[in-house]
N, C-alpha and C positions, 0 to 999 in steps of 0.2 A: 508527499508524506507530511509536510508541514500543514497543508490544507486539511488533511485527515485529522491531525492532532487538534487543530483549531475547531473543527466541526465537532469532535468528541468533547472538547472543553465546553462549547456552547450547549451541547446536549446534556452536559453534566456527567458524562461517562469518563472513567479513567482508563487510559490505554495501558495495558500491561506491556512491560518491556518484553521483546521477543527473547525467548530463551532457547538455547539449543540443548538437546538432551545429550548428556554424557553417558557413555556406557558405565554400568556399575563397576566400581573399583574391584579389582580382583583381590581376593582374600589370601593372606598367608598366615598360617598358624604361628603361634608364639614360639614354638620349639618343635624339633623333629619328633619328640615323643608325643606332643599334643597332636601333631599332624597324623602320626601313625595310628592314633586312637579315633580319628575322624571316620565317619561312615564312608566317605568317598575313597579314602585310603584302604579301608578294609575291603570294599568292593573290588578295588583294583588288585589287591593281593589275591583275593579269591579267584578273580577272573584269570590271572596269569598262572595261579597254582593248578588250575584245572586243565591248562593247555597240555596237549600230548602230541608227540611226534613219534611215528612208527610204533604206536601203542604204549609208549613210555612217557612218564611225566617229565616235562621239560625243566621245570624250575621248582625249587623248594620254597616254602613260605619264608623260611629263614633267609634264603638268598635274595628274594624279592624285597623283603624288609630291609636287609643290609644295603641293597642298591638304593632304595628310597632314602634311607638315612644318610648315605654318602652323597647323594645328589641334593639333598635339602638346602644346604647353604648357598648353592649356586643359582637358585631360582627365586624370583620375587613374588610368586603366587603358587598356591596349591595346584591350580589348574595347569599352569605351565610345567610344574614339576612332574605331574602325572603324564603329561604329553611327552616330556623328555624321556621319562622312564619307559613309557610305552614304546617309543622309537628305539631305545637301546635294546629292550627285550626282543623286539621284532628282528633287529639285526642279529642278535646273538642266536636266535632260533632259526635264522634263515628264512623268516617270513616276509622279508622286505622285497623279495624278488631279485635282489642283487646277486645272490649265490647262483641262481639259475642262469642269469644273464652272463655271469663270468664263466660258468661251465660251458656255455655255448661258444664263447670266444676262445676258450681253451681248446675245444674240439676243432674249431676252425683253424686256429694257429697250428695245432698238431698236424692237421691235414695239409696245410701249406708247407710245413717243414718237410713232411714226407714227400710231397710233390717236388720240392726243390731238390731234395736228396736223390730222388729217382732221376731227375733231369741231369744232375751233376754226376750221377753214377755211383753215389755212395750208398751205404746201407742205412 
């Protein structure tokens, strides 16, 4: 490394210090109202407002906006806020797969209980 620096000095070249690229800083709006007026927040609200389950609308715009406003202070970037709200809405709508998983366990446990009762002679 020192030899390379000396060679570049003799040749009249300046060696640029090596820099590592940092990921761009994540942006957080100045206030919840400013965030809610952003294009990304409006797209998020529209996306979730259009979601339907069994042919019925799952969430109202007012409810989605209230969720975003309530979550705003707890996040340090708009991107993380939207990811957190997305996760919450998926859970509330049963879209995270957990509900189906738990229903499977419930059926299995009920089957086990019936089997044990029949072995023990109970109803």
